[in-house]
C-alpha positions in Angstrom: 0.0 0.0 0.0 1.2 3.4 -0.9 -0.2 6.6 0.7 -1.6 9.2 -1.6 -2.4 12.6 -0.1 -3.8 15.7 -1.7 -1.0 17.8 -3.1 -1.2 21.3 -4.6 1.7 21.8 -7.0 3.0 25.4 -7.0 5.9 27.4 -8.2 8.1 29.6 -5.9 6.3 32.5 -4.2 3.0 30.7 -3.8 3.4 29.6 -0.1 0.3 29.6 2.1 -0.1 32.8 4.1 -1.9 33.3 7.4 -4.7 35.7 7.9 -8.3 35.8 8.8 -10.3 32.6 9.0 -10.5 31.1 5.5 -10.8 27.4 5.4 -12.0 25.9 8.8 -15.8 25.1 8.9 -17.8 27.5 11.1 -20.9 25.3 11.4 -21.2 22.4 13.8 -19.5 19.2 12.5 -19.3 15.6 13.6 -16.2 14.4 15.3 -13.4 13.0 13.2 -12.0 9.6 14.4 -8.4 9.8 15.4 -6.8 6.3 15.9 -3.5 6.3 17.7 -2.1 2.8 17.2 0.7 1.7 19.5 2.8 -0.6 17.3 6.3 -2.0 16.7 8.4 -3.6 14.0 8.9 -6.8 16.1 5.2 -7.1 17.0 3.7 -10.0 15.1 0.1 -9.0 15.4 0.7 -5.4 14.5 0.2 -5.8 10.8 -3.4 -6.9 11.6 -3.8 -3.6 13.5 -2.5 -1.7 10.4 -5.2 -3.4 8.3 -7.9 -2.2 10.7 -6.5 1.3 10.6 -6.6 1.3 6.8 -10.1 0.0 6.8 -11.2 2.8 9.2 -9.6 5.3 6.9 -11.3 3.8 3.8 -14.7 3.9 5.6 -14.2 7.5 6.8 -11.6 9.3 4.5 -11.4 12.2 7.0 -10.2 9.8 9.8 -6.7 10.4 11.1 -4.4 7.4 11.5 -1.2 7.7 13.6 1.2 4.9 14.2 3.2 5.3 17.4 6.4 3.2 17.7 7.4 3.2 21.3 10.0 1.1 23.2 8.2 -2.2 23.3 8.8 -4.3 20.2 11.3 -1.8 18.8 14.0 -3.0 16.5 16.3 -5.7 17.8 19.2 -5.3 15.4 20.9 -2.8 13.2 19.2 -4.3 10.1 15.8 -3.2 11.2 14.3 0.3 10.6 13.9 2.4 13.8 10.6 4.3 13.9 10.5 4.9 17.6 10.1 8.4 18.9 10.2 10.1 22.3 6.7 11.4 21.8 5.4 7.9 21.1 7.1 6.7 24.3 5.5 9.5 26.3 2.0 8.8 25.0 2.4 5.0 25.4 3.2 5.5 29.1 -0.2 7.3 29.6 -2.3 5.1 27.2 -1.1 2.1 29.3 -1.6 -0.7 26.7 -1.8 -4.2 28.1 -0.5 -5.7 24.9 0.4 -4.8 21.3 -1.0 -3.7 19.0 -3.1 -1.4 21.1 -5.2 1.5 20.0 -6.8 4.6 21.4 -9.7 6.1 19.4 -9.8 9.8 20.3 -8.1 8.9 23.6 -11.4 7.7 25.1 -10.1 5.5 28.0 -7.0 3.5 27.9 -5.5 1.9 24.8 -7.3 -1.4 24.0 -6.9 -4.4 21.7 -7.7 -4.1 18.0 -11.0 -5.8 18.2 -12.9 -2.7 19.4 -11.3 0.0 17.2 -13.7 -0.1 14.3 -16.8 0.2 16.5 -15.2 2.9 18.6 -14.4 4.9 15.4 -17.9 4.4 14.1 -19.3 5.7 17.4 -17.1 8.8 17.4 -18.1 9.7 13.9 -21.7 10.0 15.0 -21.0 12.5 17.8 -21.1 16.3 17.6 -17.8 18.1 18.1 -17.7 21.5 20.0 -14.7 22.5 17.9 -13.6 22.2 14.2 -10.0 22.1 13.1 -8.4 22.3 9.6 -4.8 22.7 8.4 -2.8 23.6 5.4 0.9 22.9 5.0 3.7 23.6 2.5 7.2 22.3 2.0 9.8 24.2 0.1 11.7 21.5 -1.7 14.8 23.6 -2.1 15.2 24.7 1.6 13.2 21.9 3.3 11.2 24.6 5.2 7.8 23.4 6.4 5.0 25.8 7.2 1.8 24.6 8.8 -1.2 26.8 9.3 -3.9 25.4 11.7 -7.3 27.0 12.1 -9.7 26.2 15.0 -13.3 27.3 15.4 -15.5 26.6 18.3 -19.2 26.0 17.4 -20.1 25.3 21.1 -18.5 25.6 24.5 -15.9 23.1 25.4 -16.3 21.2 28.6 -12.9 22.4 29.7 -11.7 26.0 30.0 -8.5 25.2 28.1 -7.8 22.7 25.4 -4.7 21.3 23.6 -3.7 21.5 20.0 -1.5 18.7 18.7 0.4 19.0 15.4 2.3 15.8 14.4 4.6 15.1 11.5 4.0 11.6 10.1 5.9 9.8 7.4 4.6 7.3 4.9 6.3 4.7 2.6 9.1 3.8 4.9 10.5 0.4 3.8 11.9 -1.9 6.4 11.4 -5.0 8.6 8.1 -5.9 10.1 7.4 -9.1 12.0 4.7 -11.1 10.3 4.5 -8.4 7.6 3.2 -11.0 5.1 -0.1 -11.1 7.0 -0.8 -7.6 5.6 0.1 -8.3 1.9 -1.0 -4.9 0.8 1.9 -3.4 2.6 4.6 -5.9 1.5 6.9 -4.4 -1.1 8.3 -6.6 -4.0 11.7 -6.9 -2.3 10.0 -8.3 0.8 10.3 -5.2 2.9 7.2 -3.8 4.7 5.8 -0.4 3.8 5.3 1.4 7.0 2.7 4.1 7.0 1.6 7.0 9.2 4.7 6.7 11.5 4.9 9.6 14.0 8.3 11.2 13.4 8.1 14.6 15.2 5.7 16.8 17.1 5.6 20.6 16.5 3.7 20.9 19.8 5.6 18.5 22.1 4.2 15.4 23.7 1.2 17.1 25.3 0.2 19.8 22.8 0.0 23.6 22.8 -2.6 25.2 25.0 -5.7 26.9 23.6 -6.8 29.4 26.3 -10.2 30.3 25.0 -12.7 27.5 24.3 -16.1 29.2 24.0 -18.6 29.2 21.2 -17.6 31.6 18.3 -13.9 31.6 19.2 -11.5 31.4 16.2 -7.8 30.9 16.4 -5.1 30.6 13.7 -1.6 29.2 14.5 1.4 29.1 12.2 4.3 26.7 12.7 7.6 26.8 10.9 10.1 24.0 11.0 13.2 23.0 9.0 12.9 19.3 8.2 16.2 17.6 8.9 17.7 14.9 6.7 16.7 12.4 9.4 14.4 13.0 12.3 16.2 12.6 15.7 13.0 11.2 17.0 14.3 8.6 19.4 17.0 10.0 21.7 17.2 7.1 24.2 19.2 4.5 22.2 19.6 4.2 18.5 20.3 0.5 17.6 18.8 0.4 14.1 18.6 2.4 10.9 17.0 5.9 11.3 15.2 6.4 8.0 15.7 9.5 5.8 13.0 12.2 6.0 11.6 12.0 2.5 9.7 15.3 1.9 7.0 14.0 -0.4 6.1 11.3 2.0 5.4 13.6 5.0 1.9 14.0 6.4 0.7 16.5 8.9 -1.9 15.4 11.4 -3.6 17.8 13.8 -6.1 17.3 16.6 -7.8 19.1 19.4 -7.9 17.4 22.8 -9.8 18.3 25.9 -6.6 18.1 28.0 -3.1 16.7 27.9 -3.8 13.1 27.5 -7.5 12.4 27.1 -10.6 13.0 25.0 -9.7 14.2 21.5 -12.6 16.1 20.1 -11.7 16.0 16.5 -8.8 15.9 14.0 -7.7 16.5 10.5 -4.9 15.8 7.9 -3.5 18.9 6.4 -3.6 19.6 2.7 0.0 19.5 1.6 1.7 21.8 -1.0 5.1 21.0 -2.4 6.9 24.1 -3.7 9.4 23.6 -6.5 12.5 25.8 -7.2 12.0 28.7 -9.6 11.0 27.8 -13.1 10.3 24.2 -12.3 7.2 22.0 -11.9 6.9 19.3 -9.3 6.6 15.8 -10.8 6.2 12.4 -9.2 6.0 8.9 -10.5 6.3 5.4 -9.2 7.6 2.1 -10.6 6.7 -1.3 -9.2 8.0 -4.7 -10.2 5.6 -7.5 -11.0 8.1 -10.1 -12.3 7.5 -13.8 -12.3 10.2 -16.3 -11.5 10.6 -19.8 -12.9 9.1 -22.5 -10.8 11.2 -24.2 -8.1 14.7 -23.6 -7.0 16.5 -24.8 -10.2 15.1 -22.5 -12.9 17.0 -19.4 -13.9 14.0 -18.0 -15.8 12.6 -14.7 -14.8 10.0 -12.7 -16.6 10.3 -9.1 -15.5 7.4 -6.7 -15.8 6.7 -3.4 -14.1 4.0 -0.9 -13.6 4.8 2.8 -14.2 2.4 5.3 -12.6 2.2 9.0 -13.0 1.3 10.6 -9.6 1.6 14.1 -10.9 -0.9 16.6 -12.4 0.5 16.7 -15.9 1.2 14.1 -18.6 4.7 12.5 -18.7 5.8 12.5 -22.4 8.7 10.1 -22.2 10.3 7.9 -19.6 13.4 5.7 -19.8 13.4 2.6 -17.6 16.5 0.4 -17.0 17.3 -2.6 -14.9 20.6 -3.3 -13.2 22.1 -6.1 -11.2 22.7 -5.1 -7.6 23.1 -1.4 -6.8 22.7 1.1 -9.5 25.8 2.7 -11.0 25.8 5.3 -13.8 28.8 3.5 -15.4 27.2 0.0 -15.3 25.6 -1.7 -18.3 21.9 -2.2 -17.7 20.4 -5.7 -18.0 17.5 -4.1 -19.9 16.8 -0.6 -21.2 13.5 0.6 -22.4 12.3 4.0 -23.6 8.5 4.6 -23.3 7.7 7.4 -25.7 3.9 7.5 -25.6 2.5 9.9 -23.0 1.4 8.7 -19.6 -1.5 10.9 -18.5 -1.8 12.4 -15.0 -3.0 9.7 -12.6 -2.6 7.0 -15.3 -0.4 3.9 -15.1 0.9 1.3 -17.6 2.3 -2.2 -17.3 5.2 -3.2 -19.5 6.5 -6.8 -19.6 9.9 -7.8 -20.9 10.6 -11.3 -22.3 12.0 -14.2 -20.3 15.4 -13.5 -18.8 18.0 -15.9 -17.3 18.3 -13.8 -14.2 17.8 -16.5 -11.5 18.1 -15.2 -8.0 19.3 -11.6 -8.4 18.9 -8.3 -6.6 17.7 -6.0 -9.3 17.6 -2.2 -9.2 15.1 -0.5 -11.6 16.0 3.1 -12.5 13.8 5.5 -14.4 14.4 8.9 -15.8 11.5 11.2 -16.8 12.9 12.7 -20.0 10.1 15.1 -20.7 7.3 16.3 -18.5 4.6 18.2 -20.4 7.4 19.9 -22.4 8.6 21.8 -19.3 11.4 21.9 -16.7 10.5 19.5 -13.8 11.5 18.9 -10.3 11.3 15.2 -9.8 10.4 14.1 -6.3 10.1 10.4 -7.3 12.1 7.6 -5.8 13.9 6.9 -9.0 15.9 3.9 -7.7 13.7 0.9 -7.0 15.4 -2.3 -5.7 13.7 -5.7 -5.7 14.7 -9.3 -5.2 13.4 -11.7 -7.8 10.6 -13.4 -5.9 12.0 -16.9 -5.7 15.4 -17.9 -4.4 17.6 -20.3 -6.4 20.4 -22.8 -5.7 23.9 -21.8 -6.9 23.4 -23.1 -10.4 26.3 -24.2 -12.7 25.5 -23.7 -16.4 21.9 -23.5 -15.6 21.8 -26.9 -13.9 21.6 -27.7 -10.2 24.6 -29.1 -8.3 23.4 -32.7 -7.5 24.6 -34.2 -4.3 25.7 -37.8 -4.2 25.3 -37.9 -0.4 23.6 -35.8 2.2 25.3 -35.5 5.6 25.0 -32.1 7.3 26.4 -31.6 10.8 26.8 -27.8 10.4 30.3 -28.0 11.7 32.0 -27.1 8.3 30.4 -23.6 8.3 31.8 -22.7 11.7 34.8 -20.4 11.7 35.4 -17.0 10.1 32.1 -17.1 8.3 30.2 -17.0 11.6 30.8 -14.0 13.8 31.0 -14.5 17.6 28.0 -12.3 18.2 25.4 -14.7 19.2 24.2 -15.4 15.6 25.3 -17.4 12.7 24.9 -17.7 8.9 21.5 -18.7 7.6 22.5 -21.5 5.3 25.4 -23.9 4.5 27.4 -24.8 1.4 24.7 -27.3 0.3 21.6 -25.5 1.4 19.6 -22.3 1.0 17.2 -20.5 3.3 13.7 -19.8 1.8 12.4 -17.1 3.9 8.9 -16.0 2.6 8.0 -14.4 6.0 11.0 -12.2 5.7 12.3 -13.3 9.1 15.6 -11.7 10.2 18.6 -13.9 9.3 19.8 -13.8 12.9 16.7 -15.7 14.0 17.2 -18.7 11.7 20.8 -19.7 11.4 23.7 -22.1 12.3 24.3 -21.8 16.1 27.6 -22.5 17.7 28.7 -23.1 21.3 30.9 -19.9 21.2 27.8 -17.8 20.4 26.5 -18.4 23.9 28.5 -16.7 26.6 29.1 -19.2 29.4 27.5 -22.1 27.4 26.8 -24.9 29.9 27.4 -27.6 27.2 28.1 -28.0 23.5 25.3 -26.9 21.2 25.6 -29.9 18.7 23.4 -33.0 18.9 23.8 -35.0 22.2 26.4 -32.5 23.3 29.1 -34.2 21.2 29.7 -31.3 18.7 29.6 -27.5 18.7 27.2 -26.6 15.9 23.6 -27.1 15.1 20.9 -25.3 13.2 18.5 -23.1 15.3 15.0 -21.8 14.6 14.8 -19.1 17.2 11.1 -19.2 17.7 11.4 -17.4 21.0 12.1 -14.2 19.0 9.8 -14.8 16.1 6.2 -13.8 16.6 5.0 -16.0 13.8 6.0 -17.1 10.3 7.5 -20.0 8.4 10.9 -20.6 6.9 12.5 -23.5 5.0 16.1 -24.8 5.1 16.3 -26.4 1.6 19.1 -28.8 0.6 20.4 -29.1 -2.9 19.1 -32.0 -5.0 20.2 -35.4 -3.9 20.7 -38.5 -6.1 19.1 -41.1 -4.0 19.3 -43.8 -6.7 22.4 -45.8 -6.0 23.6 -49.0 -7.5 22.3 -52.1 -5.7 20.3 -50.0 -3.2 16.5 -50.5 -3.0 15.7 -48.6 0.2 16.5 -45.2 1.8 15.9 -43.4 5.0 16.4 -39.9 6.4 17.7 -39.5 9.9 18.1 -36.3 11.9 18.3 -35.1 15.5 16.3 -32.3 17.0 15.9 -30.6 20.4 12.9 -28.5 21.4 10.9 -27.4 24.5 7.6 -25.5 24.6 7.4 -22.1 26.1 6.0 -22.1 29.7 3.5 -19.5 30.6 2.6 -19.4 34.3 3.7 -23.0 34.6 1.7 -24.2 31.6 3.3 -25.4 28.3 1.9 -23.3 25.5 2.6 -22.7 21.9 2.5 -25.0 18.9 5.8 -24.3 17.2 6.1 -27.1 14.6 8.5 -28.8 12.2 7.8 -30.3 8.8 10.1 -32.3 6.6 9.2 -32.0 2.9 10.5 -33.7 -0.2 10.2 -32.7 -3.9 11.1 -34.4 -7.1 10.6 -31.3 -9.2 13.1 -29.0 -7.5 10.6 -27.4 -5.1 7.8 -26.6 -7.5 5.6 -29.1 -5.5 6.2 -30.7 -2.1 5.2 -33.8 -0.2 5.1 -33.8 3.6 6.9 -36.8 5.0 7.0 -35.6 8.6 5.0 -33.0 10.5 4.6 -32.5 14.2 4.4 -29.7 16.7 4.0 -28.6 20.3 4.3 -31.4 22.8 4.8 -34.0 20.1 8.3 -32.7 19.3 9.3 -31.6 22.8 12.4 -33.2 24.1 12.5 -31.6 27.6 10.3 -29.8 30.1 8.8 -26.5 29.0 10.5 -23.3 30.3 9.9 -19.6 30.3 13.5 -19.0 29.3 15.1 -19.3 25.9 16.0 -23.0 25.5 19.6 -24.2 25.0 19.6 -28.0 25.0 21.6 -30.2 27.3 23.2 -33.3 26.0 20.3 -35.5 27.2 17.7 -33.2 25.5 18.1 -34.4 22.0 16.0 -36.9 20.1 16.4 -38.7 16.8 13.9 -39.3 14.0 14.0 -41.6 11.0 11.8 -41.2 7.9 11.3 -43.9 5.3 12.2 -42.6 1.9 12.0 -45.9 0.0 9.3 -44.6 -2.3 11.9 -42.1 -3.5 14.7 -44.5 -3.9 14.8 -44.0 -7.7 14.9 -40.2 -7.5 18.0 -38.7 -9.1 17.2 -35.2 -7.9 15.4 -35.3 -4.6 15.1 -32.0 -2.8 14.7 -32.2 1.0 13.5 -29.2 3.1 13.1 -28.6 6.8 10.3 -26.1 7.5 10.0 -24.4 10.9 6.7 -22.7 11.7 6.8 -20.4 14.7 4.0 -19.9 17.2 6.2 -17.6 19.3 7.3 -20.4 21.5 10.8 -21.6 22.1 13.9 -22.5 20.2 14.1 -25.6 17.9 17.5 -27.1 17.0 18.4 -29.5 14.1 21.6 -31.5 13.7 23.2 -34.5 12.0 20.9 -34.6 9.0 21.7 -37.8 7.0 20.2 -39.7 4.1 21.2 -43.3 3.7 20.5 -45.6 0.7 20.9 -49.3 1.3 19.9 -52.8 0.3 17.0 -53.8 2.6 17.5 -57.5 1.8 20.9 -57.5 3.5 20.5 -54.5 5.8 22.1 -54.5 9.2 20.0 -54.0 12.3 21.1 -50.4 12.4 19.9 -49.8 8.9 16.4 -51.1 9.5 16.1 -49.5 13.0 12.7 -47.7 13.2 12.1 -48.5 9.6 9.1 -50.9 9.8 7.8 -49.2 12.9 7.8 -45.4 13.3 7.1 -44.2 16.8 5.9 -41.0 18.3 5.3 -40.4 22.0 3.1 -37.6 23.4 2.6 -35.5 25.3 6.3 -35.0 25.8 7.1 -34.1 28.6 4.4 -36.3 30.2 2.9 -36.3 33.7 0.5 -39.3 34.4 -0.4 -40.8 31.0 1.4 -41.1 27.7 0.4 -42.2 24.3 2.7 -44.2 22.0 1.7 -43.8 18.4 3.0 -46.7 16.2 3.0 -46.5 12.4 3.7 -50.1 11.2 4.8 -50.9 7.6 4.0 -54.7 8.2 2.2 -56.7 10.9 4.4 -58.2 13.6 4.7 -59.2 17.2 6.7 -56.8 19.4 7.7 -56.3 23.0 7.2 -52.8 24.4 9.1 -51.7 27.5 10.1 -48.4 29.2 13.6 -48.0 30.6 15.0 -45.2 32.9 18.2 -43.3 32.2 20.4 -46.0 33.7 18.9 -48.8 31.7 16.5 -50.3 34.2 13.1 -51.6 32.9 10.4 -49.7 34.8 7.3 -50.6 32.7 6.7 -53.6 30.5 3.7 -53.9 28.2 4.7 -57.5 27.3 4.0 -58.8 23.8 1.9 -56.6 21.6 0.4 -57.5 18.2 1.4 -54.7 15.8 -1.1 -54.4 13.0 -0.2 -52.8 9.7 -1.1 -49.1 9.8 -1.4 -46.7 12.8 -2.3 -47.8 16.3 -1.9 -46.1 19.7 -0.9 -47.6 23.1 -1.7 -45.8 26.3 0.8 -46.0 29.1 0.2 -45.1 32.8 3.3 -43.1 34.0 1.9 -41.9 37.3 4.3 -44.0 39.2 7.4 -42.7 37.4 9.5 -40.0 39.0 10.6 -36.9 37.1 13.4 -37.7 34.7 14.4 -39.0 31.2 13.0 -42.3 30.0 13.1 -44.5 26.8 10.4 -46.5 25.1 12.0 -49.5 23.5 10.1 -51.6 20.9 11.7 -54.9 19.7 10.3 -57.1 16.9 11.4 -59.5 14.2 11.5 -56.5 11.8 13.8 -54.4 13.8 13.8 -52.3 16.9 13.5 -48.6 17.8 13.9 -46.4 20.9 12.2 -43.1 21.6 13.1 -40.8 24.4 10.6 -38.9 26.6 10.6 -36.8 29.8 8.4 -37.2 32.9 7.7 -33.9 34.5 5.0 -33.4 37.2 
């Protein structure tokens, strides 16, 4: 979504001047809804709040939407955009939200959850306001001087002897990170960034407004504010850990409101009409370019069909425009990938879509650049963002001559990537030499990456599987509000001479998040396979919550002990003839706790002469849940063939503590219920032995 405000395009010398009342209504008007949304870039449910704000604005175009980024859920790293402001922090402290997003509609009561905003705005819009407010603003594009004229007129007596005038500078179209931004697709840019709107950047009247001393019927007041807009707003003075965005003049918005007192009961509000003043002899022009390219299916196609939409946001026709595409960052000396000159006029307010033919671009960062060569035959002052970067929308393997690098074996212990490529700063690299990270939710790379013992100060044990190695792969769900991400391995040739069976084995460690002593959250793990390089997927494993837990839930971020790992084996025999099998591990966050993977291995073998180790867990797949367990546990058995088996439970020192005796295992899925009420807290193992092999599954008793 891109914000479009009313702009009057003027030459120099046409600035707005103050004087007698000219534009504020003098007859009684209904109140205008003013939604102040308390939000943050790491707030996973905040995009849902943004949608509600947009819908309120669509239903009532006069409504004022203000997004206040305070301290909670602010940026966590230097790669995130920092939209916090001291004013937002001050207002947040009074609004007293119990969670985020929270919203205050005309500051009636404390800030509340998003479910009531729409009805509150509708109610406000039906009430009479004792005062009207209107504003006009101008920005000199040459000097960056802002002038705001605010007019107020009281059609009735206010309930308070003094009121407060608030004049806020907001900024739209700020690209940057947003947790769960994909849940508001209208605000997701083609490169995956989130388009932040209505962000409070500065107040011309401080946190609590400027006093209006007379509030009786018939009183009129005009106020003029002048301010030089800096290159960047120094909005947040407490601690700047992330990127402070540039103050782009054309994206600024002025919001005004009249409140009964410092922090409560906003009577009404307005968005100022904005005028951009060009230098002498020039005309303001603005245009926009958006990519709509389509990538080839899967991870192995280099094909990309670029297309773009060019839109004229100005008030005069654009005669000609030149559009170019470059790899990476634009350079005037670089040779463009493509170069097109559009010579037919684009009328004011019109748009056109142009599609280039199929290109072999693969996974590239592409910068589109456009130059408006002629604007209605006159000299123009272009306020457009002429550089537009986007990532082709599908990631690709490192392809050699257009073909994937096919693996002969898959054995990933994540140790090889440890070293100079992984900084000792608590985070690692998001992929390995034989894998790529598919990150459609645009999660920060630091949250899904290889994790090493040295990344944790004072690590109590090694971070690899079973405490025997230093590296594993971590899905840091404890810092991800929601979203999904895949670790995708390069194609594997499973078809091996004299091999008629295959299995995938991996280790994982995970605990649920504990909230007031109760395990909550359903973080989950899926294992997917594809024979067409990721165009389509089959799910061969999928569990979440207690079913993948390997230790007791905790309110702290989980770092697994040696005994808190479990192994899983998956039968891949149906893919034993696949010459390019792509395997992916997908983590889906429910804002729970950390999930670790390690020692991922695919084994092809001859099942007619297989060793006991090779067929272990093959004919009988086992899941135990809940895990941890208190008084009763379920053992879910998936049997490839019918057989007799003995089922026993052993403690950590190898003593049999429960025996179910001989069990008839029917082909298919069956569940055994086990009473664990007599077991003390600790680690235990379910052992199943049959003529077709044996398997062991670890679980934890916690009461």
